[in-house]
N, C-alpha and C positions, 0 to 999 in steps of 0.2 A: 196820604190815605191809600193811594194805589200801591205804593211800596209796601206798606204794612199789611194790606190785604194779600198781596202776593207772597210775602214771607209766610203768612199763615197757611195759604194754599199750598205753597211748596213744601211745608212741613208734612202736609197730607200726601203730597206726591212722593216724597222720599219714604214715607211710611209704606206707600203702595210698592215702591221699588224693592224695599227690604223684604216686605211680605211675599211678593211675587218670587223673588230670588230664592227665599227660603222654602216656599211652598213647592217649587220645582225640585228642590233637593229631596223632598219627601215623596213627591209623585214619581220622579225619575231622576236618580242621582248621577246619571252619566255626565261626563264633562261636556259633551256636545249639547245636551238638552239644557243644562244649567247656563251655558254660554249663550244659547239661543234666546233666553229670556231678555238679556240685554240687546241681542241682535235685533229681535223683532220690535223692541221698543224704539230703536233708533232707525230702523229701515224705512218707516213711513216718512220720516223727515228727509231722508235721502231721496225718496221717490217723489214726494209731493211738496217740498219746500218751495220750489220755483213757481208752480201754479199758485201756492199760497202767497208768495211774495208779490206776484202780479195782482192778485186780488186785493192785497193790502195797499197797493199803490193806486188802484183805480176805484175802490169803494171806500166807504167810511170805515176806518180802522176800528173805531169804538164799537160800531154795530157788529162787525165781524167777530171781535173779541167776545162780546156779550153772547152771541149765538153759540160759539164753540165752547165757551165755559159751561153753558147750560147743558149742552149735549154731553159733555164729558162727565158732568155730575151724574146724569142718568146712567151712563155706561158703567161707571165705577160702582154705583149703587146696585146694579144688576149683578156684577161680579161678587159683591159682598153677600148678596142673598144666596147665590149659587154656592158660595163657599160655606155659608152657614148651614146649608142642608147637604153638604158633602157631595155636591154634584159636579165638581170641577175635575176635569181630566187634564193631562199635559197639553193636549191640543186646544182644549177650551181656554186654559190659562194663556197660551200663546196667542190665541185669537183675540182675547180681551186686551192683552198687552199691546198687540198690534193696533187695536182700535184706539186705545189711549195715546199711542204714539202718533196715530193719524191726527188726533185732536191737537197734540203738541205741535205737529207740523203746520197746522193752520194758525196756531197761536203765535209761534216763535217769531216769524218775520215781522208780523204786525206789532208785537210787543217790543221787539228791539227797535223798530222804526219810530215808535212814539216817544222814546227817551229824549231825542232832541227837541220834541215839542213841549216837554215838561221843564226843561232847564235851559239857561242861556248857553251859548256855544262855549264860553270859557270854562263852564262847569261840566262839560260833557265827559271828560276823562274821569272826574270824580263821581259823576252819576253812574257811569258804566261800572266803575269799581264798587260803588254802593250796591248796584244790582247784584254784582258777584258776591258781595258780602251777604246780602239777603239770601241768595241761593245757598250759600255755604253755612249760614246760621241754620237754615232749614235742614241742610244735610247733617249738621251736628245734632239737631234735636230729633228730627223725624225718625231715623233708624233706631235711636235709643228708645223712643216711645214705642215704636213698633215691636222691638224685642220684648219689652216689658208686657205689652198688651197680648202678644202671641202666647207668652208663657203663662199669663194670669187669666186672660179672658177669651183666648181662642184666636185662630187665624183670621176669622172674618172681621174682627174688630178694627184693625188698621184700614181695611177697605171702607168700612162704614164712616170712619173718621175722615178719610180722604174725600168721600162724597160730600160730607157736610162742609168741608173746608172751602169748597168752591163758592159757597154762598157769599162769603165776604168779598171776593173779587167781583162777583156779579153786582153786589150793592155798590161797590166803589166805582165800577165802570158806569153804572146807571146814574150815579151822582155826578160824575165828571162831565162837564160841558166843554167838549173839544172845540177849539177855535179853528175854523176853516175859512180859507179865502175862496171867493167865487172865481172859478177858472175861466180864462178867456177862450180856451179851446176845449173841445169835447174830450172826454176821457178816452184813453187808448182802448182798443179792442183787446180781448183777453189774450189771444194767441200772439198778436203783435206785441203786447206788453211783455210776454215771456221772451219773445225773440230779442227785443231791445235790451232786456235785462242781461241775457247771455252775451249779446254783442258788447255791452258796456264792460262786463267782467273780462271778456277776451281782450279788449283794447286798453284797459286801464292798467298801467304798469304797477302802481302802488297796490291795487287790489289783487292783481295777479301774484305779486310777491307774498302778500298775506296768505293767499290760498295755498301756495306751495309750502310755506312754512307750517301752516295748519295741518296739511295732509301728512307731512313728515313726522310731526309730533303725535298726533292723535291716533294714527294707525298702531304705533308701537306702545303708546301708553294705555291703549284699550285693554291690554293683556291683564293688568292687575285689577281693573274694574270687573272684567268678565270672570276671572278665576278666584276672586276674593272669597266667595262662598265655599269653594273647595279648599282654600287655605284654612279657613276657620274650621270646617268640618273634618277634612282629611288630615292636614298636616298638624293642626293644633288639637284635634279631637274635641272641639267645642260644639255648642248648639246655637240656637237662634239668638240668644242673649250675647254671646261672644261675637257673632257675625255683626249684630247691630252695634256693638261696642267699637268694632273696627271701622265701620262706616262712620260712626260718630267721631272717631279720631281723625278720619279724613276730613270731616267737616270742620272740626276744631282747628286743625292745621291750616285749612284754607282761610278761615276767618282770621287767624293770627297772621298769616301771610298777607292777607288783604290790607290789614291795618298798617303794615310797613311798606306797602307798595308805592304810595305817592312819593315818599322821600327817596326810596331806592331808585325809582324810575327817573327822578330828576338828576340823581347823581351819575347813573351809568347808562341811561337811555333804554329804549324799548328792546333793541336788538340784544344788548348785553343781558338784559333781564330775562329774555327768553332763553339765552344760552345758560345762564345760571340755573333757571328753573328746570331745564331739560337735563342738565348734568346731575342735579340733585335727585331728580326722578329716576335716572338711570342707576345711580348708586343705591337708592332706596329699594328699587325693584330687585336688585341683586341681593340685598340684605333680606328681603321678603322671601326669596327663594332658598337662601342658604342657612338661615337661623330660625328653626321652628320653635321659637320661644314666645309665649304670649306677650311678655313685657316688651321684648325687642320688636315684635311685629306691631304692637301698638305705637311705639315710638316711630317706627318706620312709616306707619300710616299718617302720623302727624307731618312728617317730612314730605310724603307724597301729596298730601293736601296743600301744603304751602307751595310746592313746585307746580302743582296743577293750577292754582289760582294765579301764580306769577305768569305762566304762559297763556292761560285762557284769557285773562284780563288784558294782557298786552295785545294779543291777536284780535280780540273783540274791538278794542279802541282803534287799532290800525284799520280794521274793516269799516268802522263808523266814519273815521276822518277821510277815508278814500272815496266816499260816496256823496254826491249831491242829493238834494231833497227829492228830486223827481224820480230817482231810481233807488232810493234808500232801501225800501223793503225788498225789492228784487235783488239788489246787490248783496244784502245781508242774507237773503235766502240761498244765494249761491255759496256764500261762506258756510251757512248751516248744512248745505248739501255735502260740502267737503268735510266738515266736522263730523257729521253723523254718518256719512258714507265711510269715512276712515274708521270710525268707532264700530260700525256694523261689520265691515269686512274684517277688521281686526279681531272682533269678538269671535267670529266664525273661525278664522284662521288659528287663533291661539287656543280655542277650545279643541280644535282638531289636532293641533300639535301636542296638547296635553294628553289627548287620548292615545296618540301614537307613542309618545315618550312618557312624560309625567309632568305634573304641575310645576315643580321647581325648574326643570329644564326649559319648559316653555317660558317661564318668567325670565330666566337668564338670557335666553335668546332675544327676547323683546328688549331687555335692558341694553344689551350690546347694540341692537338695532337702533335704539335712540341715539347713541353716540355717533354711529356711522351716518345716520340721517342728518344729524346736526351739522356735521362737517360737510355733507354734500350740499346743503342749502344755504351756506353762508353768503354766497354771492347775491342772494335776493334780500334786500334790505327793507325793513318795515318803514312805512311813512310815519313821521313824527307828528303828533297833534299840533295844530296851528300852522304847519308849514304850507298847507294847501287851502286857499280861499275858494270854496266851492259855492259861494253865494251867487245867484244869477246876476250877470253883469248888465243884461238888457241893453248892450251898446250897439247891437246891430240895428241899423235903420230899417224901418218897414219897407219892403220892396214895393216899387211903383209899378202898377200893372196898366197896360193899355186898355184892358177890358176885364171884367170879372170872370172868374173861372170856378168850376166846381172844385171843391177842396180835395176830392178824391182823385182828381185828374193826375196822371203820372205815367211814367216816372218823370222826375224833375232833375235837370242838370244845372248846376251852378258853376260858372267859370270865374276865375280871378286872374287878371293879367298883371305881371310884374316886369319891370325893366331893371336889370341888376348889373351893377358895375362888375367887370371881370374880377377885380380884386376882392370882392365880397362873395364870390360864387360859393365857396366852401361853407362859409358861415350861413349863407342863405339856404343851401341844400340841407345842412344839418337841422336848421330850425324848421323848415317846411316839412321835412319827413317826420319830425316830432309832432307838428301840427296835424299831420295825416291821422294820427291816433285820435286827436280831438274830433275831427270830422266823423270818423267811424264810430266813436263812442256815442256821439249825439245824433246819429241817424243815417249816415252815408253807408251804402253797401258797395260802392265803387269809388275809388280815389285814384287820381293819376296826375303826373306832372310832365309837361312836354316843353321842349325848347324849340323856338322858331329856327328852321334850317336856313332861312334867308336873312335873319337878323339875330345873330348870336347875342345872348344876354337877355332876350325877350322870352319869358316863360309864361305858360298858361297852366294854371292849376284847375282841375275840374273834380267835382264830386257829384254823385248821383244818389237821390233819395227816392223812396217809393211813391210819394205823392206830394202835392202842394201842401197838404195838411202836415205831413211829416217835416217838410221844410220849415213851416211856421213853428212847429214844435222845436226845431233846431234853434230858432231864434231865442226861444225861452230857456233853452237848456245851457247856453253858453255861460260859463262861469267867469269869475274874476281871474282865476288862474289861467283860463283859456284866453282871456283878453290880454294878459301880460305876454303870453306866448305869441299871439297874433301880432302884437306890437313889435316883438323881436323880429318876426318875419318881415313886417312892413318897413322896418328901419333899413333893410337892405335895398328897398326900392328907391330908385333915384329919379329926381325931377318931378315935374307936375304934368298931368294931374296925378292924384293918388291912384293906387291899383284899381283897375276897372272891374266891377262886379256885374255879371250878367246872369239872367235866369232863362232857362230854356225848358219849355213844356213838350211832352211827347207829341209828335206831329201825326200820330196814327189817326186814320179817318174816324174811327170810333174809339176814343180814348178808353183804355182799360181801367177798370176799377182797381183800387189798391188791394193786393192780396192780403188776406187776414189770416 
């Protein structure tokens, strides 16, 4: 029910996108202003996705989605009314597009994060692909409907239809009864939640690789999205119907590509699929620039849609499988920041390049850039679905305290003592420096390893967290993958007893409160 309602709403969203892009060509046809429509629609996600992700991780995601969908419906209805009475200026259009982008920024992390709540883990890749299919079915239908409505019923009609389309999502979210577990620990504070999300993204190698690959692709591929209205109007001499047809071809290509993705991903893997999608996009962008023929451009858009979905779906799945549940929305918000930041910057850059040179040259440069970027990021490999078990392990024993302490007391230092056989030193050092990333991802802001000067082979690992509450959260964040890594480290420890773990609280006379 949620998927169906979202498809209907996304049809309205793509009608809005097509109408706004075309409306700007009528209000101000300069390349900079036309490209700015896409830029201001994606800029809010770049600016506000991380706060939205923190909100989605610490409040009820269903209620957050309900509120934002309702506000978006009102905003789009106002733009429709202003358009109906011919009161829209270029700045007004950009302001409303920014407002809808802000709503999308609040919705996107929460919506992405609820997907694992709706399907079993082994169906996650298929669910992400199905989400992409839904978006691209909408992309195939929405622009075509918008073109027909603009030509027959006026420019305000797509906006009115978009406003009405939010009703289905609101009803579906109201109907859904989200299952939530009662938390043992209080929710994180807002600023601290954002900080921990950024820390996790910085220290997670699989997520970092996904972000690098995303930035490389989306910056250069943003060119054809930003300049397509000018291709339709300037190079092909068409109107709103042709522009909508080209957007529809992009959507049809994406849907067709999505249907073949599961089998292709199984055969060649995520990294190779991203490579194929990127190269196909580069070739198609070149054809878009060099062959100003309606039939050729339509076929080119089909290829661009298939390449887009191949890369987008692979990167989205890679981000999903790289994140445990406690930081899911925040991690996905960082991915969205990179995605939309690259799209926003790219839209501005390619619009300016087209103004300085021309549209075909701008497209050719972006196509060449895709190939160069692909070669530059090959060393960063995407995580494969199912290779990381990020379920909470809960294998750390509860710390035994001599007396009760305020949970906000801190900082807290944890030490672990190891005795290592000299023959295992290199193996131990390699494993424990990998373990350092786990400590930092899950809450430590300082980590270190020291060897006893008087007893070679005796090592003391220490890590420091902001408060006792943060240390308790660390206990809940350790995953099965982290447990396997910790066992690798401990296998290097020789003799009995096992590695000794100790906890130290700040000895300040007046313990400071945890910074928020």
